[in-house]
C-alpha positions in Angstrom: 7.6 -28.4 25.3 10.9 -27.7 23.3 10.4 -27.5 19.1 12.6 -30.4 17.4 15.7 -29.6 16.4 17.9 -30.8 13.5 20.1 -32.8 16.1 16.8 -34.7 17.1 15.7 -35.3 13.3 19.4 -36.6 12.5 18.8 -38.9 16.0 15.6 -40.3 14.9 16.9 -41.0 11.6 19.5 -42.8 12.2 21.7 -40.4 10.4 24.8 -37.9 11.0 23.9 -34.6 11.8 25.5 -33.2 8.5 23.9 -36.0 6.3 20.6 -34.3 8.0 21.7 -30.9 7.1 22.5 -32.2 3.5 18.8 -33.6 2.9 17.3 -30.3 4.4 19.0 -28.5 2.2 19.0 -30.7 -1.0 22.7 -30.5 -1.2 22.7 -33.8 -2.9 25.2 -37.0 -1.9 23.0 -38.8 0.6 21.9 -42.2 0.0 17.9 -42.7 -1.1 17.3 -44.6 2.0 18.7 -42.5 4.4 17.0 -39.4 3.1 13.9 -41.0 2.9 14.7 -41.7 6.4 15.2 -38.1 6.9 12.3 -36.7 5.5 10.1 -39.3 7.7 11.7 -38.2 11.1 11.2 -34.8 10.1 7.3 -34.9 9.7 6.8 -37.3 12.6 8.7 -34.9 14.8 7.0 -31.9 13.2 10.4 -30.1 12.6 10.5 -26.4 11.7 13.4 -25.0 10.2 14.4 -21.7 11.8 14.9 -20.3 8.5 16.5 -16.6 10.6 19.3 -19.1 12.1 19.7 -20.4 8.7 20.1 -17.3 6.8 22.4 -15.9 9.2 24.6 -18.6 9.2 24.5 -18.3 5.5 25.1 -14.8 5.4 22.8 -14.4 3.3 21.3 -11.1 2.7 17.7 -10.0 1.2 17.6 -7.1 -1.0 14.1 -5.4 -1.7 13.9 -2.4 -3.6 10.9 0.1 -3.8 9.9 2.0 -6.2 8.3 4.6 -4.8 6.3 8.1 -6.4 8.2 11.4 -6.5 5.9 14.5 -6.1 5.9 17.4 -3.8 2.8 15.7 -1.8 2.7 14.7 2.0 1.1 11.0 1.5 4.3 9.8 -0.4 7.0 11.6 1.3 5.5 9.7 4.6 5.4 7.0 2.7 9.2 7.3 1.7 9.5 8.2 5.5 8.0 4.8 6.3 10.6 3.0 4.0 13.2 4.9 5.8 12.4 4.0 8.6 11.9 0.6 7.9 15.7 0.3 6.4 17.1 1.0 9.1 15.0 -1.4 11.7 15.4 -4.4 8.9 19.4 -4.2 8.8 19.8 -6.1 11.8 18.0 -9.1 9.4 20.1 -8.5 6.8 17.1 -7.3 5.1 18.6 -4.7 2.6 16.4 -2.1 1.7 16.6 0.4 -1.4 14.8 3.3 -2.9 14.3 4.7 -6.6 11.8 7.7 -6.9 9.4 7.8 -9.8 7.8 10.9 -11.5 4.4 10.4 -10.1 1.2 8.7 -12.7 3.9 8.9 -15.0 3.4 5.0 -16.5 6.6 4.9 -19.1 8.6 6.4 -16.5 7.6 3.4 -14.1 7.5 0.9 -17.0 11.4 1.7 -17.8 12.1 1.4 -14.1 10.3 -1.5 -13.4 12.7 -2.8 -16.7 15.9 -1.5 -15.4 15.9 -2.0 -11.5 13.9 -5.4 -11.3 17.2 -7.6 -12.0 19.1 -6.3 -9.3 16.4 -7.6 -6.3 15.1 -10.3 -4.7 11.8 -8.7 -4.9 10.3 -5.4 -5.8 7.5 -3.4 -4.0 5.8 -0.3 -6.7 2.9 2.0 -6.0 1.6 1.2 -9.7 -0.5 2.8 -12.2 -2.8 0.8 -14.4 -1.0 0.8 -18.2 -0.6 -2.1 -20.8 3.5 -1.0 -20.0 3.1 -1.5 -16.7 1.0 -5.0 -16.8 4.0 -6.2 -19.5 7.0 -5.5 -17.1 5.6 -7.0 -14.7 4.4 -9.7 -16.3 8.5 -10.1 -17.3 10.0 -9.7 -14.4 7.6 -12.8 -12.6 8.2 -14.9 -15.6 12.3 -13.8 -14.8 11.2 -15.5 -10.9 11.6 -11.9 -9.3 8.3 -11.4 -7.5 6.4 -7.8 -7.6 4.1 -6.6 -4.6 2.0 -3.8 -5.2 1.5 -1.2 -2.9 -1.4 1.4 -1.9 -2.7 0.8 -5.2 -2.8 -2.1 -7.2 -2.0 -3.2 -11.3 -1.7 -6.4 -13.2 -3.5 -8.6 -10.4 -2.6 -11.2 -13.1 0.9 -11.4 -13.0 1.8 -9.2 -9.4 2.8 -11.7 -6.5 0.2 -9.5 -3.9 -1.3 -6.5 -3.0 -0.6 -4.6 0.0 -2.7 -1.6 1.3 -6.3 -0.9 2.2 -9.6 -1.7 0.4 -9.8 1.7 -1.9 -13.9 0.4 -2.7 -14.5 0.1 1.0 -13.0 3.4 1.6 -14.9 5.0 -1.2 -18.2 3.1 0.0 -16.8 5.3 3.6 -16.4 8.3 1.9 -20.0 7.7 0.3 -21.6 7.1 3.7 -20.2 9.8 5.4 -22.0 12.2 2.9 -24.9 10.2 2.8 -24.9 10.6 6.1 -24.5 14.4 6.2 -27.3 15.1 3.5 -30.0 13.2 5.5 -32.6 15.5 6.2 -31.4 18.3 2.8 -31.1 17.4 -0.5 -27.2 18.1 -2.0 -24.8 18.0 -4.9 -22.0 16.1 -4.6 -18.3 17.2 -6.3 -16.0 13.8 -6.5 -12.2 15.0 -7.7 -9.6 12.4 -8.6 -5.9 12.5 -9.4 -5.8 10.4 -12.8 -8.3 7.3 -13.7 -5.4 5.6 -14.3 -4.8 5.1 -10.6 -7.0 2.2 -10.0 -7.0 3.3 -6.1 -8.6 6.6 -7.3 -11.1 5.1 -9.5 -12.0 1.9 -6.8 -12.9 4.9 -4.5 -14.7 6.6 -7.2 -16.6 3.5 -7.6 -17.2 3.1 -4.4 -18.6 6.4 -3.3 -21.0 6.2 -6.0 -22.1 2.5 -4.8 -23.4 4.2 -1.6 -25.1 7.5 -3.4 -26.7 5.7 -6.2 -29.9 4.8 -5.8 -30.2 5.5 -1.9 -30.3 9.2 -2.3 -32.2 10.1 -5.1 -32.2 14.0 -3.7 -28.2 13.7 -3.5 -26.7 14.7 -7.0 -23.4 13.3 -8.2 -21.0 15.4 -10.7 -19.2 14.2 -13.2 -15.7 13.9 -11.5 -12.6 15.9 -12.2 -9.5 14.6 -12.5 -6.3 17.4 -11.3 -3.0 15.1 -11.7 -2.9 15.4 -7.9 -1.4 18.9 -8.9 -2.9 21.8 -6.2 -2.7 24.6 -9.0 -4.8 22.7 -11.2 -7.0 21.2 -8.1 -7.5 25.2 -7.3 -7.8 26.5 -10.8 -11.2 23.4 -11.8 -12.5 23.3 -8.2 -13.2 27.2 -8.3 -14.6 27.0 -11.9 -16.8 23.7 -10.3 -18.0 25.8 -7.5 -18.9 28.7 -10.1 -20.7 26.4 -12.5 -22.6 24.3 -9.6 -22.9 26.7 -6.5 -25.3 24.6 -5.3 -22.3 22.0 -4.6 -23.1 21.0 -0.9 -19.9 18.4 -0.7 -16.8 17.8 -2.0 -14.7 14.2 -2.0 -11.0 14.6 -2.6 -10.2 11.0 -3.4 -6.4 12.0 -4.2 -3.7 14.5 -3.6 -3.2 17.9 -4.5 -5.3 18.9 -0.6 -3.3 22.4 -0.7 -5.2 24.0 -3.4 -8.6 22.9 -2.5 -7.6 24.3 1.2 -6.7 27.7 -0.5 -10.2 27.4 -2.4 -12.1 26.7 0.5 -10.2 29.6 2.8 -11.4 32.0 0.4 -15.2 30.7 0.7 -17.7 32.7 3.3 -19.6 29.9 3.1 -18.5 26.4 2.1 -19.4 22.5 1.3 -19.0 19.4 3.4 -15.1 18.4 2.5 -14.1 14.5 3.0 -10.2 13.6 2.2 -8.0 10.8 2.2 -4.5 10.6 4.1 -3.4 12.3 7.9 -1.2 14.8 6.3 0.3 18.0 7.4 -2.3 19.8 5.2 -5.5 17.6 5.8 -4.7 18.1 9.7 -4.5 21.8 9.5 -8.1 21.3 7.2 -9.4 19.6 10.1 -8.5 21.8 12.9 -9.7 24.8 10.9 -12.9 24.0 10.3 -12.0 23.6 6.6 -12.2 19.4 6.2 -14.8 17.5 8.1 -13.1 14.2 7.7 -9.9 12.2 6.4 -9.8 8.6 5.6 -6.1 7.6 6.5 -4.5 4.2 5.1 -1.5 4.2 7.6 1.1 4.3 5.0 3.8 2.9 8.0 1.8 0.0 8.5 1.4 -0.8 4.7 5.3 -1.0 4.5 5.9 -3.1 7.2 3.7 -5.5 5.7 4.8 -5.2 2.2 8.2 -6.1 3.7 7.3 -8.9 5.8 5.5 -10.5 2.4 8.3 -9.9 0.7 10.3 -12.0 2.7 8.2 -14.6 2.8 8.4 -14.8 -0.8 12.2 -15.0 -0.9 12.5 -17.3 1.4 9.1 -19.7 -0.1 7.2 -20.1 2.8 3.4 -19.6 2.3 2.1 -16.3 3.1 -2.1 -15.0 3.5 -3.2 -12.9 1.3 -2.9 -9.6 3.0 -5.6 -7.9 1.0 -7.4 -6.9 4.2 -5.2 -6.3 7.1 -5.3 -2.8 7.1 -8.6 -1.0 8.0 -8.6 2.9 7.3 -9.1 5.1 10.0 -11.7 7.9 9.8 -10.2 11.5 11.8 -13.0 14.3 12.8 -11.0 17.5 14.3 -12.3 15.7 17.2 -10.2 12.2 17.7 -6.4 13.9 15.7 -3.9 12.0 17.8 -0.9 14.2 19.2 1.4 15.1 16.2 4.2 13.6 18.0 2.6 10.5 18.1 1.6 10.4 14.4 5.0 9.5 11.7 3.2 11.2 8.9 2.8 14.7 10.7 6.7 15.0 11.7 7.8 13.2 8.5 7.2 15.8 6.4 
């Protein structure tokens, strides 16, 4: 059965097409009784407006902006590559995407970019860290009618329009379960390593791991988390020191980035702990292939970017959209189930 058209609505309401169009687009100049008949006909026929066609006919462009971390980190490069691909794919739908890169984990720089960049777009997506300035900037944008979508890491849930990313508590629980299974018949000591406590995704992953390990495995001791600012040099120095201070470490959970430094530490050891990382990047993939890393939890950045743009478009159109909070389920990669490099956009992008 074909969908009703605006011509059908006009015919059912007993008005001209142009009158029905004026009512649909709220342009005024229509007698109240005629407008009521048009609205009744829309409801009766179940007419749904083709927003894509309407936007094309009006020549409307969507202007979306991404604020992404600028860092020598394979995951952030993969995220930028995913946005670049969507720039080309979405242009046919009159979606124009621009990118501004911000130093990673720099709350002041990000808050300044939110203040400066938000006024020139219909919707804005940001990889956020939590800080009062960032919350204030997102709240101010919302007051001006500019929606903010947080990507990968959430912030300002009371002000942002949506969060697009994995459930990071669930990801941390997954890592905790892997560590627990590996220690089912032995005692152990786990070293968690995160980028920054200001990154909500890192804190959530740590909380998830602790929730699984606390109480369930009394023989499994968890050390206080190291913070390495996602930097390989700091990772290398602090993990080396931790292994010297705690030679009984049997597991490392790398929650954030800087994993090149961790791989260098592992290469230099005769024996190594069990290692769980995040994000399938060239570094983590090489670690899996060489037996230096045991499991990688990947959050599918290309899917996150595409979903974020879909949500932004729905917001710009004023359409209802469902909460994407659990739409992206992480993948656990082991040495045995790695995809071919050509099948993994991240690998070829770095």
